N, CA, C and O atoms as a GROMACS GRO file, in nm:
protein
  348
    1UNK      N    1   6.630   9.717  15.589
    1UNK     CA    2   6.707   9.654  15.694
    1UNK      C    3   6.836   9.730  15.720
    1UNK      O    4   6.906   9.698  15.816
    2UNK      N    5   6.870   9.828  15.638
    2UNK     CA    6   6.993   9.902  15.657
    2UNK      C    7   6.994   9.983  15.785
    2UNK      O    8   7.101  10.012  15.838
    3UNK      N    9   6.880  10.019  15.835
    3UNK     CA   10   6.875  10.104  15.955
    3UNK      C   11   6.849  10.025  16.082
    3UNK      O   12   6.800  10.082  16.180
    4UNK      N   13   6.880   9.897  16.084
    4UNK     CA   14   6.861   9.815  16.204
    4UNK      C   15   6.997   9.766  16.253
    4UNK      O   16   7.038   9.656  16.219
    5UNK      N   17   7.067   9.847  16.333
    5UNK     CA   18   7.200   9.807  16.376
    5UNK      C   19   7.201   9.688  16.472
    5UNK      O   20   7.307   9.632  16.498
    6UNK      N   21   7.087   9.649  16.522
    6UNK     CA   22   7.079   9.540  16.619
    6UNK      C   23   7.056   9.405  16.552
    6UNK      O   24   7.066   9.302  16.618
    7UNK      N   25   7.025   9.402  16.420
    7UNK     CA   26   6.986   9.279  16.353
    7UNK      C   27   7.098   9.174  16.352
    7UNK      O   28   7.077   9.061  16.397
    8UNK      N   29   7.215   9.209  16.301
    8UNK     CA   30   7.326   9.113  16.295
    8UNK      C   31   7.379   9.075  16.433
    8UNK      O   32   7.406   8.957  16.458
    9UNK      N   33   7.394   9.171  16.524
    9UNK     CA   34   7.437   9.131  16.659
    9UNK      C   35   7.340   9.035  16.726
    9UNK      O   36   7.381   8.946  16.800
   10UNK      N   37   7.211   9.053  16.702
   10UNK     CA   38   7.111   8.962  16.760
   10UNK      C   39   7.132   8.820  16.710
   10UNK      O   40   7.123   8.725  16.788
   11UNK      N   41   7.158   8.804  16.581
   11UNK     CA   42   7.180   8.670  16.526
   11UNK      C   43   7.309   8.609  16.577
   11UNK      O   44   7.316   8.488  16.599
   12UNK      N   45   7.413   8.691  16.596
   12UNK     CA   46   7.538   8.639  16.654
   12UNK      C   47   7.513   8.590  16.796
   12UNK      O   48   7.560   8.483  16.835
   13UNK      N   49   7.440   8.669  16.873
   13UNK     CA   50   7.408   8.631  17.011
   13UNK      C   51   7.326   8.503  17.015
   13UNK      O   52   7.356   8.412  17.093
   14UNK      N   53   7.225   8.495  16.932
   14UNK     CA   54   7.141   8.374  16.928
   14UNK      C   55   7.224   8.253  16.888
   14UNK      O   56   7.207   8.145  16.945
   15UNK      N   57   7.312   8.268  16.790
   15UNK     CA   58   7.394   8.156  16.744
   15UNK      C   59   7.486   8.102  16.852
   15UNK      O   60   7.491   7.981  16.874
   16UNK      N   61   7.558   8.191  16.919
   16UNK     CA   62   7.648   8.146  17.026
   16UNK      C   63   7.571   8.086  17.142
   16UNK      O   64   7.610   7.983  17.197
   17UNK      N   65   7.461   8.150  17.179
   17UNK     CA   66   7.385   8.100  17.294
   17UNK      C   67   7.313   7.970  17.262
   17UNK      O   68   7.299   7.885  17.350
   18UNK      N   69   7.268   7.953  17.139
   18UNK     CA   70   7.206   7.824  17.101
   18UNK      C   71   7.311   7.714  17.106
   18UNK      O   72   7.281   7.602  17.148
   19UNK      N   73   7.434   7.745  17.063
   19UNK     CA   74   7.539   7.643  17.069
   19UNK      C   75   7.576   7.613  17.214
   19UNK      O   76   7.608   7.499  17.247
   20UNK      N   77   7.573   7.714  17.301
   20UNK     CA   78   7.599   7.691  17.443
   20UNK      C   79   7.493   7.598  17.503
   20UNK      O   80   7.526   7.509  17.582
   21UNK      N   81   7.368   7.619  17.466
   21UNK     CA   82   7.260   7.531  17.514
   21UNK      C   83   7.282   7.390  17.461
   21UNK      O   84   7.261   7.292  17.533
   22UNK      N   85   7.325   7.379  17.336
   22UNK     CA   86   7.351   7.246  17.279
   22UNK      C   87   7.466   7.176  17.352
   22UNK      O   88   7.456   7.058  17.384
   23UNK      N   89   7.574   7.249  17.379
   23UNK     CA   90   7.687   7.188  17.451
   23UNK      C   91   7.644   7.142  17.589
   23UNK      O   92   7.687   7.037  17.636
   24UNK      N   93   7.559   7.220  17.654
   24UNK     CA   94   7.515   7.186  17.790
   24UNK      C   95   7.417   7.070  17.792
   24UNK      O   96   7.421   6.987  17.883
   25UNK      N   97   7.328   7.062  17.692
   25UNK     CA   98   7.218   6.965  17.700
   25UNK      C   99   7.206   6.867  17.584
   25UNK      O  100   7.130   6.771  17.594
   26UNK      N  101   7.278   6.889  17.475
   26UNK     CA  102   7.260   6.805  17.357
   26UNK      C  103   7.133   6.838  17.282
   26UNK      O  104   7.079   6.754  17.211
   27UNK      N  105   7.085   6.960  17.299
   27UNK     CA  106   6.958   7.007  17.244
   27UNK      C  107   6.942   6.979  17.094
   27UNK      O  108   6.839   6.927  17.052
   28UNK      N  109   7.042   7.013  17.014
   28UNK     CA  110   7.028   6.998  16.868
   28UNK      C  111   7.029   6.853  16.825
   28UNK      O  112   6.961   6.818  16.728
   29UNK      N  113   7.103   6.769  16.894
   29UNK     CA  114   7.100   6.626  16.861
   29UNK      C  115   6.961   6.569  16.884
   29UNK      O  116   6.910   6.494  16.801
   30UNK      N  117   6.900   6.605  16.996
   30UNK     CA  118   6.765   6.557  17.025
   30UNK      C  119   6.664   6.610  16.925
   30UNK      O  120   6.573   6.539  16.884
   31UNK      N  121   6.679   6.735  16.886
   31UNK     CA  122   6.588   6.797  16.790
   31UNK      C  123   6.597   6.728  16.655
   31UNK      O  124   6.494   6.701  16.594
   32UNK      N  125   6.717   6.700  16.607
   32UNK     CA  126   6.736   6.638  16.476
   32UNK      C  127   6.700   6.490  16.482
   32UNK      O  128   6.636   6.440  16.390
   33UNK      N  129   6.740   6.420  16.588
   33UNK     CA  130   6.710   6.277  16.599
   33UNK      C  131   6.561   6.249  16.604
   33UNK      O  132   6.517   6.144  16.559
   34UNK      N  133   6.484   6.341  16.658
   34UNK     CA  134   6.340   6.321  16.668
   34UNK      C  135   6.274   6.313  16.531
   34UNK      O  136   6.171   6.248  16.516
   35UNK      N  137   6.333   6.378  16.431
   35UNK     CA  138   6.268   6.382  16.300
   35UNK      C  139   6.332   6.288  16.199
   35UNK      O  140   6.261   6.229  16.117
   36UNK      N  141   6.463   6.272  16.200
   36UNK     CA  142   6.528   6.195  16.094
   36UNK      C  143   6.592   6.065  16.144
   36UNK      O  144   6.619   5.975  16.064
   37UNK      N  145   6.615   6.054  16.273
   37UNK     CA  146   6.679   5.935  16.325
   37UNK      C  147   6.831   5.938  16.315
   37UNK      O  148   6.897   5.842  16.354
   38UNK      N  149   6.888   6.047  16.263
   38UNK     CA  150   7.034   6.059  16.255
   38UNK      C  151   7.074   6.204  16.275
   38UNK      O  152   6.992   6.295  16.266
   39UNK      N  153   7.202   6.223  16.302
   39UNK     CA  154   7.253   6.357  16.326
   39UNK      C  155   7.287   6.428  16.196
   39UNK      O  156   7.327   6.364  16.099
   40UNK      N  157   7.271   6.557  16.194
   40UNK     CA  158   7.309   6.637  16.080
   40UNK      C  159   7.461   6.638  16.067
   40UNK      O  160   7.532   6.636  16.168
   41UNK      N  161   7.512   6.640  15.944
   41UNK     CA  162   7.655   6.642  15.922
   41UNK      C  163   7.721   6.767  15.977
   41UNK      O  164   7.829   6.760  16.035
   42UNK      N  165   7.657   6.881  15.960
   42UNK     CA  166   7.714   7.008  16.008
   42UNK      C  167   7.716   7.009  16.161
   42UNK      O  168   7.815   7.049  16.222
   43UNK      N  169   7.606   6.967  16.222
   43UNK     CA  170   7.601   6.963  16.369
   43UNK      C  171   7.705   6.866  16.421
   43UNK      O  172   7.772   6.896  16.521
   44UNK      N  173   7.721   6.753  16.357
   44UNK     CA  174   7.820   6.656  16.400
   44UNK      C  175   7.962   6.709  16.390
   44UNK      O  176   8.044   6.686  16.479
   45UNK      N  177   7.991   6.781  16.280
   45UNK     CA  178   8.124   6.838  16.262
   45UNK      C  179   8.150   6.945  16.367
   45UNK      O  180   8.257   6.945  16.429
   46UNK      N  181   8.055   7.035  16.388
   46UNK     CA  182   8.072   7.140  16.490
   46UNK      C  183   8.083   7.079  16.629
   46UNK      O  184   8.160   7.127  16.713
   47UNK      N  185   8.008   6.974  16.653
   47UNK     CA  186   8.014   6.905  16.782
   47UNK      C  187   8.153   6.846  16.806
   47UNK      O  188   8.208   6.858  16.914
   48UNK      N  189   8.208   6.781  16.703
   48UNK     CA  190   8.341   6.720  16.716
   48UNK      C  191   8.448   6.826  16.740
   48UNK      O  192   8.534   6.808  16.826
   49UNK      N  193   8.442   6.936  16.665
   49UNK     CA  194   8.540   7.043  16.682
   49UNK      C  195   8.527   7.107  16.820
   49UNK      O  196   8.627   7.132  16.887
   50UNK      N  197   8.403   7.133  16.863
   50UNK     CA  198   8.381   7.192  16.995
   50UNK      C  199   8.433   7.099  17.105
   50UNK      O  200   8.497   7.144  17.200
   51UNK      N  201   8.404   6.971  17.091
   51UNK     CA  202   8.451   6.875  17.192
   51UNK      C  203   8.603   6.868  17.195
   51UNK      O  204   8.663   6.866  17.303
   52UNK      N  205   8.666   6.866  17.079
   52UNK     CA  206   8.812   6.853  17.074
   52UNK      C  207   8.882   6.978  17.123
   52UNK      O  208   8.982   6.969  17.194
   53UNK      N  209   8.831   7.096  17.085
   53UNK     CA  210   8.902   7.220  17.117
   53UNK      C  211   8.862   7.283  17.250
   53UNK      O  212   8.944   7.350  17.313
   54UNK      N  213   8.738   7.264  17.293
   54UNK     CA  214   8.691   7.333  17.413
   54UNK      C  215   8.649   7.241  17.527
   54UNK      O  216   8.696   7.256  17.639
   55UNK      N  217   8.562   7.146  17.499
   55UNK     CA  218   8.504   7.065  17.606
   55UNK      C  219   8.609   6.975  17.671
   55UNK      O  220   8.615   6.964  17.794
   56UNK      N  221   8.692   6.909  17.590
   56UNK     CA  222   8.791   6.818  17.647
   56UNK      C  223   8.892   6.890  17.735
   56UNK      O  224   8.914   6.847  17.848
   57UNK      N  225   8.954   7.001  17.688
   57UNK     CA  226   9.051   7.066  17.777
   57UNK      C  227   8.990   7.149  17.890
   57UNK      O  228   9.049   7.156  17.998
   58UNK      N  229   8.874   7.210  17.868
   58UNK     CA  230   8.818   7.303  17.967
   58UNK      C  231   8.709   7.244  18.054
   58UNK      O  232   8.690   7.289  18.167
   59UNK      N  233   8.638   7.147  18.004
   59UNK     CA  234   8.521   7.093  18.074
   59UNK      C  235   8.394   7.158  18.022
   59UNK      O  236   8.397   7.269  17.970
   60UNK      N  237   8.284   7.089  18.038
   60UNK     CA  238   8.156   7.136  17.984
   60UNK      C  239   8.107   7.267  18.046
   60UNK      O  240   8.067   7.356  17.970
   61UNK      N  241   8.107   7.285  18.178
   61UNK     CA  242   8.055   7.410  18.234
   61UNK      C  243   8.135   7.534  18.191
   61UNK      O  244   8.077   7.639  18.162
   62UNK      N  245   8.267   7.522  18.189
   62UNK     CA  246   8.349   7.635  18.147
   62UNK      C  247   8.331   7.666  17.999
   62UNK      O  248   8.333   7.783  17.959
   63UNK      N  249   8.313   7.563  17.918
   63UNK     CA  250   8.288   7.584  17.774
   63UNK      C  251   8.157   7.656  17.753
   63UNK      O  252   8.150   7.748  17.670
   64UNK      N  253   8.052   7.618  17.825
   64UNK     CA  254   7.923   7.686  17.813
   64UNK      C  255   7.937   7.833  17.852
   64UNK      O  256   7.885   7.921  17.784
   65UNK      N  257   8.005   7.859  17.961
   65UNK     CA  258   8.028   7.997  18.003
   65UNK      C  259   8.106   8.076  17.900
   65UNK      O  260   8.074   8.192  17.874
   66UNK      N  261   8.207   8.014  17.842
   66UNK     CA  262   8.287   8.079  17.739
   66UNK      C  263   8.203   8.113  17.616
   66UNK      O  264   8.218   8.221  17.559
   67UNK      N  265   8.116   8.022  17.575
   67UNK     CA  266   8.029   8.048  17.460
   67UNK      C  267   7.929   8.160  17.488
   67UNK      O  268   7.899   8.240  17.399
   68UNK      N  269   7.876   8.166  17.609
   68UNK     CA  270   7.783   8.273  17.646
   68UNK      C  271   7.854   8.408  17.642
   68UNK      O  272   7.801   8.505  17.589
   69UNK      N  273   7.975   8.414  17.698
   69UNK     CA  274   8.052   8.538  17.698
   69UNK      C  275   8.092   8.576  17.555
   69UNK      O  276   8.087   8.693  17.518
   70UNK      N  277   8.132   8.477  17.475
   70UNK     CA  278   8.170   8.504  17.336
   70UNK      C  279   8.051   8.557  17.256
   70UNK      O  280   8.068   8.645  17.172
   71UNK      N  281   7.932   8.504  17.283
   71UNK     CA  282   7.812   8.554  17.215
   71UNK      C  283   7.783   8.699  17.250
   71UNK      O  284   7.752   8.779  17.163
   72UNK      N  285   7.794   8.732  17.378
   72UNK     CA  286   7.769   8.869  17.421
   72UNK      C  287   7.876   8.963  17.365
   72UNK      O  288   7.844   9.073  17.319
   73UNK      N  289   8.002   8.922  17.368
   73UNK     CA  290   8.110   9.006  17.317
   73UNK      C  291   8.098   9.028  17.167
   73UNK      O  292   8.118   9.140  17.119
   74UNK      N  293   8.065   8.923  17.093
   74UNK     CA  294   8.050   8.940  16.948
   74UNK      C  295   7.931   9.028  16.915
   74UNK      O  296   7.936   9.106  16.820
   75UNK      N  297   7.823   9.016  16.991
   75UNK     CA  298   7.706   9.101  16.967
   75UNK      C  299   7.739   9.248  16.994
   75UNK      O  300   7.699   9.335  16.917
   76UNK      N  301   7.811   9.274  17.101
   76UNK     CA  302   7.850   9.412  17.132
   76UNK      C  303   7.942   9.467  17.023
   76UNK      O  304   7.925   9.580  16.978
   77UNK      N  305   8.040   9.388  16.982
   77UNK     CA  306   8.133   9.432  16.878
   77UNK      C  307   8.061   9.457  16.746
   77UNK      O  308   8.086   9.559  16.681
   78UNK      N  309   7.974   9.366  16.705
   78UNK     CA  310   7.900   9.384  16.580
   78UNK      C  311   7.807   9.504  16.588
   78UNK      O  312   7.792   9.577  16.490
   79UNK      N  313   7.745   9.525  16.701
   79UNK     CA  314   7.655   9.640  16.716
   79UNK      C  315   7.732   9.771  16.702
   79UNK      O  316   7.689   9.863  16.633
   80UNK      N  317   7.848   9.778  16.768
   80UNK     CA  318   7.930   9.900  16.758
   80UNK      C  319   7.980   9.922  16.615
   80UNK      O  320   7.979  10.035  16.566
   81UNK      N  321   8.024   9.816  16.549
   81UNK     CA  322   8.070   9.829  16.410
   81UNK      C  323   7.957   9.870  16.318
   81UNK      O  324   7.977   9.952  16.229
   82UNK      N  325   7.840   9.815  16.339
   82UNK     CA  326   7.725   9.848  16.254
   82UNK      C  327   7.681   9.992  16.276
   82UNK      O  328   7.648  10.062  16.181
   83UNK      N  329   7.680  10.037  16.401
   83UNK     CA  330   7.644  10.177  16.429
   83UNK      C  331   7.744  10.273  16.366
   83UNK      O  332   7.706  10.378  16.314
   84UNK      N  333   7.871  10.235  16.370
   84UNK     CA  334   7.975  10.318  16.310
   84UNK      C  335   7.956  10.325  16.158
   84UNK      O  336   7.976  10.431  16.098
   85UNK      N  337   7.918  10.213  16.096
   85UNK     CA  338   7.894  10.211  15.952
   85UNK      C  339   7.775  10.295  15.912
   85UNK      O  340   7.776  10.357  15.805
   86UNK      N  341   7.672  10.299  15.996
   86UNK     CA  342   7.550  10.371  15.964
   86UNK      C  343   7.562  10.521  15.993
   86UNK      O  344   7.483  10.600  15.943
   87UNK      N  345   7.661  10.559  16.072
   87UNK     CA  346   7.676  10.701  16.108
   87UNK      C  347   7.729  10.784  15.993
   87UNK      O  348   7.747  10.905  16.008
   0.00000   0.00000   0.00000
């Protein structure tokens, strides 16, 4: 796995974009509620922090856009850092 500079950036991108989908649609709450009937503690904590810091002051559409851009920026930054490490 040492020679795959795209591996970590891909996971960063997926993580930010999955959270953007969750903020927009409540995707993870529905996924967890379908199986256990309650919300995960980690998802609930991240949801509360996201709502308090981003959704309340900025609004839901702007927060989703910000998360998509942050995912792309972090993936680009990680890819460049990883390529530099492997060179």
